[in-house]
C-alpha positions in Angstrom: 0.0 0.0 0.0 1.4 3.4 -1.0 1.4 6.2 1.6 1.5 9.9 0.9 4.1 12.1 2.6 1.5 13.4 5.1 0.4 9.8 5.9 4.0 8.8 6.4 4.5 11.6 8.9 1.4 10.6 10.8 2.4 6.9 10.7 5.7 7.9 12.2 4.1 9.9 15.0 1.7 7.1 15.7 4.5 4.5 15.7 6.3 6.6 18.4 3.1 6.5 20.5 2.2 10.1 20.1 -1.4 9.3 19.4 -2.0 6.7 22.1 0.2 7.8 25.0 -1.8 8.3 28.2 -2.7 11.8 29.2 -1.6 13.2 32.6 -4.4 13.2 35.3 -4.4 17.0 35.4 -5.5 17.1 31.8 -9.1 16.5 32.8 -9.0 19.8 34.7 -8.0 21.9 31.7 -11.6 22.3 30.2 -13.0 23.0 33.7 -10.5 25.8 34.4 -10.8 27.2 30.9 -14.6 27.3 31.1 -14.5 28.9 34.6 -12.0 31.6 33.6 -13.9 32.6 30.5 -17.1 32.9 32.5 -15.6 35.3 35.1 -16.5 38.4 33.1 -20.1 37.2 32.9 -20.2 36.6 36.6 -18.9 40.1 37.2 -21.5 41.6 35.0 -24.3 39.6 36.7 -23.0 40.8 40.1 -23.1 44.4 38.9 -26.7 44.0 37.8 -27.8 41.8 40.7 -29.9 44.6 42.3 -32.0 44.9 39.2 -32.0 41.2 38.2 -31.2 38.8 41.0 -32.6 35.8 39.0 -30.0 36.3 36.2 -27.2 36.2 38.8 -28.5 32.8 40.1 -28.6 31.4 36.5 -25.1 32.7 35.8 -23.7 31.2 38.9 -25.4 27.8 38.1 -23.8 28.0 34.6 -20.4 28.7 36.3 -20.8 25.7 38.5 -21.7 23.6 35.5 -18.1 23.9 34.4 -17.1 21.3 37.1 -19.5 18.8 35.6 -17.0 18.5 32.7 -14.8 16.4 35.1 -17.1 13.5 34.3 -17.1 14.1 30.5 -14.6 11.2 29.7 -16.6 8.6 31.5 -20.2 9.8 30.7 -20.0 12.3 27.7 -23.7 11.9 26.8 -25.1 12.5 30.2 -22.7 15.4 30.9 -23.7 17.3 27.7 -27.4 16.9 28.6 -26.9 18.0 32.2 -24.8 21.0 31.3 -27.3 22.0 28.6 -30.0 22.1 31.3 -27.9 24.0 33.7 -26.7 26.6 31.2 -29.8 27.1 29.1 -31.5 29.6 31.6 -28.3 31.8 31.8 -28.0 31.7 28.0 -31.6 32.9 27.7 -31.7 35.7 30.2 -28.2 36.9 31.0 -27.0 40.3 29.6 -23.9 40.8 27.5 -21.9 38.1 25.6 -23.2 34.5 26.2 -20.3 33.4 28.4 -22.6 30.8 30.0 -22.5 28.8 26.7 -18.8 28.0 27.1 -19.2 24.9 29.3 -21.9 23.7 26.9 -19.7 24.2 23.9 -16.9 22.2 25.5 -19.4 19.5 26.5 -20.7 19.3 22.9 -17.3 18.8 21.4 -16.4 16.2 24.1 -19.6 14.3 23.4 -19.0 14.2 19.7 -15.4 13.2 20.0 -16.3 10.3 22.3 -19.1 9.0 20.1 -22.2 10.4 22.0 -23.5 12.2 18.9 -27.2 11.5 19.7 -26.8 13.2 23.1 -25.1 16.2 21.6 -27.7 16.6 18.8 -30.5 16.1 21.2 -29.2 18.8 23.6 -28.7 21.3 20.8 -32.2 20.5 19.5 -33.6 21.1 22.9 -31.7 24.4 23.2 -33.0 25.6 19.8 -36.6 24.6 20.5 -37.1 25.2 24.2 -34.5 28.0 24.6 -36.4 30.7 22.8 -39.6 29.8 24.6 -37.8 30.0 28.0 -36.2 33.3 27.1 -39.6 34.8 26.2 -41.3 33.5 29.3 -38.5 34.7 31.6 -37.9 38.1 30.1 -41.3 38.8 28.5 -39.5 40.3 25.5 -40.0 38.7 22.0 -36.5 39.7 20.9 -34.9 37.7 23.8 -35.8 34.4 21.9 -33.2 35.2 19.3 -30.3 34.8 21.6 -30.7 31.0 22.3 -31.1 30.4 18.5 -27.8 32.2 17.7 -26.0 30.2 20.5 -27.5 27.0 19.1 -26.3 27.8 15.6 -22.8 28.5 16.9 -22.7 25.3 18.8 -23.8 23.4 15.6 -20.5 24.7 14.1 -18.6 23.2 17.0 -20.2 19.8 16.2 -18.1 19.9 13.1 -15.0 20.6 15.2 -15.8 17.6 17.3 -16.2 15.4 14.2 -12.9 16.6 12.9 -11.1 15.7 16.1 -12.9 12.3 16.2 -11.9 11.5 12.7 -8.3 12.5 13.5 -8.3 10.1 16.5 -9.8 7.3 14.4 -7.1 7.9 11.8 -4.4 7.5 14.4 -6.0 4.4 15.8 -6.1 2.9 12.3 -2.5 3.8 11.7 -1.6 2.1 15.0 -3.4 -1.0 14.0 -1.7 -0.9 10.6 1.7 -0.7 12.3 0.9 -3.6 14.5 -0.4 -5.7 11.6 2.7 -4.9 9.6 5.0 -5.8 12.4 3.2 -9.0 13.0 3.2 -9.9 9.3 6.9 -9.0 9.0 7.7 -11.1 12.1 5.8 -14.1 10.7 7.4 -13.8 7.3 10.9 -13.6 9.0 10.0 -16.6 11.1 9.0 -18.6 8.1 12.1 -17.5 6.2 14.4 -18.7 9.1 12.5 -22.0 9.2 12.9 -22.5 5.5 16.6 -21.7 5.6 17.3 -23.9 8.6 15.3 -26.8 7.1 17.1 -26.6 3.8 20.5 -26.4 5.4 20.1 -29.0 8.1 18.1 -31.5 6.0 20.6 -31.4 3.2 23.7 -31.5 5.5 22.4 -34.2 7.8 21.2 -36.3 4.9 24.7 -36.1 3.3 26.5 -36.9 6.5 24.2 -39.9 7.0 24.9 -41.2 3.4 28.7 -40.6 3.7 28.8 -42.2 7.1 27.1 -45.3 5.7 29.5 -45.5 2.8 32.5 -45.1 5.1 31.3 -47.8 7.5 30.6 -50.2 4.5 34.1 -49.6 3.0 36.1 -49.2 6.2 37.7 -52.6 6.1 37.8 -53.4 2.3 38.7 -49.9 0.9 40.1 -47.7 3.6 40.9 -44.9 1.1 37.3 -44.6 0.1 36.3 -44.6 3.8 38.7 -41.7 4.3 37.1 -39.8 1.4 33.7 -40.3 3.1 35.1 -38.9 6.3 36.5 -35.9 4.5 33.2 -35.3 2.8 31.5 -35.5 6.2 33.9 -32.9 7.5 33.4 -30.6 4.6 29.6 -30.9 4.7 29.4 -30.3 8.4 31.7 -27.2 8.2 29.7 -25.8 5.3 26.4 -26.4 7.2 27.8 -24.7 10.3 28.7 -21.6 8.3 25.3 -21.4 6.6 23.5 -21.8 10.0 25.7 -19.0 11.3 24.7 -16.9 8.3 21.0 -17.6 8.9 21.1 -16.8 12.6 23.8 -14.0 12.6 21.3 -11.2 12.1 19.5 -12.2 15.3 22.5 -10.7 17.2 22.8 -7.0 17.8 24.9 -5.0 15.4 27.6 -4.5 18.0 28.3 -8.2 18.4 30.0 -8.4 15.1 28.4 -11.7 14.2 30.1 -13.4 11.2 27.9 -14.0 8.3 28.7 -16.3 5.4 27.6 -15.2 2.0 24.3 -16.6 0.8 24.6 -19.6 -1.6 24.2 -18.8 -5.3 24.2 -20.8 -8.5 28.0 -20.9 -8.6 27.8 -23.3 -5.7 25.5 -25.8 -7.4 28.5 -27.7 -9.1 30.0 -28.4 -5.6 26.6 -29.5 -4.4 26.3 -31.9 -7.4 29.8 -33.2 -6.8 28.8 -34.1 -3.2 26.1 -36.4 -4.4 28.2 -37.8 -7.2 30.8 -38.9 -4.7 28.0 -40.6 -2.8 27.4 -42.8 -5.8 24.5 -40.9 -7.5 24.7 -40.1 -11.2 23.9 -36.4 -11.2 24.0 -34.5 -14.5 24.1 -30.8 -14.3 23.4 -28.4 -17.2 23.5 -24.6 -16.7 22.0 -23.0 -19.9 21.3 -19.5 -18.4 22.3 -16.6 -20.6 22.1 -14.0 -17.9 23.0 -13.7 -14.2 19.9 -13.8 -12.0 19.4 -11.4 -9.1 20.9 -12.6 -5.7 17.4 -13.4 -4.3 16.6 -15.5 -7.3 20.0 -17.3 -7.2 19.4 -18.2 -3.5 16.0 -19.6 -4.4 17.4 -21.6 -7.3 20.2 -23.0 -5.1 17.8 -24.0 -2.3 15.3 -25.6 -4.7 18.1 -27.7 -6.3 19.5 -28.5 -2.8 16.2 -29.6 -1.4 15.3 -31.7 -4.5 18.6 -33.5 -4.3 18.1 -34.1 -0.6 14.7 -35.6 -1.3 16.2 -37.8 -4.0 19.0 -39.0 -1.8 16.6 -39.8 1.1 13.5 -41.2 -0.5 13.7 -41.8 -4.2 16.2 -44.7 -4.5 17.3 -43.2 -7.8 20.4 -43.9 -9.8 20.2 -40.9 -12.2 19.3 -37.3 -11.6 19.2 -34.5 -14.2 19.5 -30.9 -13.0 19.0 -28.2 -15.5 18.9 -24.4 -15.4 17.5 -22.5 -18.4 15.5 -19.4 -19.3 13.0 -18.1 -21.8 11.8 -14.6 -22.5 10.0 -14.4 -19.1 11.2 -16.9 -16.6 14.2 -18.7 -15.2 13.4 -22.4 -15.2 14.8 -24.9 -12.7 14.2 -28.6 -13.3 15.3 -31.6 -11.3 14.3 -35.0 -12.6 15.1 -38.4 -11.1 14.5 -42.0 -12.2 13.6 -43.2 -8.7 10.6 -45.0 -7.4 8.3 -42.1 -8.1 5.2 -41.0 -6.2 3.1 -43.4 -4.2 0.0 -44.6 -6.0 -2.9 -42.1 -5.8 -0.5 -39.2 -5.0 -0.3 -36.5 -7.6 2.2 -34.3 -5.9 4.5 -35.0 -2.9 3.9 -33.1 0.4 6.2 -32.4 3.3 7.9 -29.3 4.6 10.7 -29.5 2.0 8.2 -29.3 -0.9 6.3 -26.6 0.9 9.5 -24.6 1.3 10.4 -24.9 -2.4 6.9 -23.8 -3.4 7.1 -20.8 -1.0 10.4 -19.8 -2.4 9.2 -19.8 -5.9 5.9 -18.1 -5.1 7.5 -15.3 -3.0 9.4 -14.3 -6.1 6.2 -14.4 -8.2 6.9 -17.8 -9.7 5.3 -21.2 -9.9 6.3 -24.6 -8.6 5.2 -28.2 -9.4 6.4 -31.7 -8.7 4.9 -34.3 -11.0 5.3 -38.0 -11.8 7.8 -38.8 -14.5 11.6 -38.7 -14.6 14.3 -38.0 -17.2 13.7 -38.8 -20.8 13.4 -42.5 -21.2 12.7 -43.2 -17.5 9.5 -45.0 -16.7 9.5 -43.9 -13.1 10.6 -40.9 -11.1 9.6 -37.4 -10.2 10.3 -34.1 -12.0 10.5 -30.9 -9.9 10.1 -27.7 -11.9 10.2 -24.1 -10.7 9.6 -21.1 -12.9 10.7 -17.7 -11.5 10.1 -14.5 -13.4 13.2 -12.7 -14.6 14.2 -9.8 -12.4 17.1 -7.4 -12.9 19.7 -9.4 -14.7 23.2 -8.6 -15.9 25.0 -10.1 -18.9 27.9 -12.3 -17.6 
C-alpha cells in the first residue's frame, strides 16, 4: 500500500506512540479551568446587575458551577452534555452581555461528539434551539430575547463539526496504529518462516549427506580404507559448510555491536559443488546450466535451495540412480528442473507433500513464480519425479 508524505508523517508519529500515550491526570481539569476563567466576566456583569435582576445572577452562577460537571465528560460524555445543557440554558436565555454561559456547553458538545455520544449532543442542541427561545420569552417577557438562544445553538452546531474533525483524527491515528501492529506481526511471521525454510534446507541437506557418507564409510572401512577416508573428508566438509550457513542464517539475530560473522548466501555458482557431493556418494547427477544472464541474488538463492532440497529428497527417498539438474531461461522466466528415475510418487498421490516441498513452493511463489512436482523422470525413464520451478526474470546482468 502506498502512503502519501503526510500519511507517512502521521504513521511515524503514531508509531512513536504520540497518538496513544496516556494523558496526565491533570489534563481533565483543563476544560474546567478554561470554562471557569472565560465565565468570570459574565459573573462580574451579573454581580453588577444583581440589584435589578437577581434571578439572572443565580442562573449565571449555576452555569459557572456547570463547568465542574466537565470532570465526568470522559466517562459519561452523553449524560454530561445533557446535564450541562439544562444548567446553562437559563443563563444563556436571560443573561446580559456576551453568552459566556455557553462556554461549558460548547466544551461538553465537542467532548460528546469526540467520544461518540452524537445522539446526546444533537438532542441537547435541538432542545436548546426549540425550548431556549420559549424559556427566554417567558423569563424576560421580551420577544427579541428568543433570538439569543437560537444564535447560540447555531454557533454550537458549528462546534459539532470541530468535534467530528477531532474524532476523525483520532480514528485515523488508531487505524495507523493497527496498521503498524499488523505490519510488524506480518513481518515477524514472514521472517520466522524464512528462518524456518533456511534452517530446514541447510540442516536437512547436510544431515542427509552426513548420513549417506557415514554409511558409505562404514561399509568400505575394512575393504577400501581410502574410500572410507574420502567419506570422512566429505562429512567434515559438509558439516563445516552447514555450520557456516547456519551462522549466516542466525547471525542477524545478534545485535549490530556483536559483530556476528555472516557467510555469503549460496548462489548458483555453488551448485556444481553441491552436485559433486552427491556424485561422490554414488548418485549419477547430470548438471546443465544454460542460463544466458545472471539472476538477481534473491533468485540465485531460491534456485540453489530448490536444487539442494530436490537432491536431498532424491537421496533420502527416491532410491534413484540418475538425476538430471538443468537451469534454463526463456523470455519471461528462469526455469529450474530436477528429474530423477527413482521409485516415483506413491499410487494415488499427484504431488509430494512435506515441509521440504512446501518450502520450495514458497520460495518460488514469494518471487512471483510457480512450482510443481509431477510424476515422470528424465527422458526414457518409466518412473521418477520431476520438480520444476519457474521464477520471473528480475534485474539481470549479462555475464
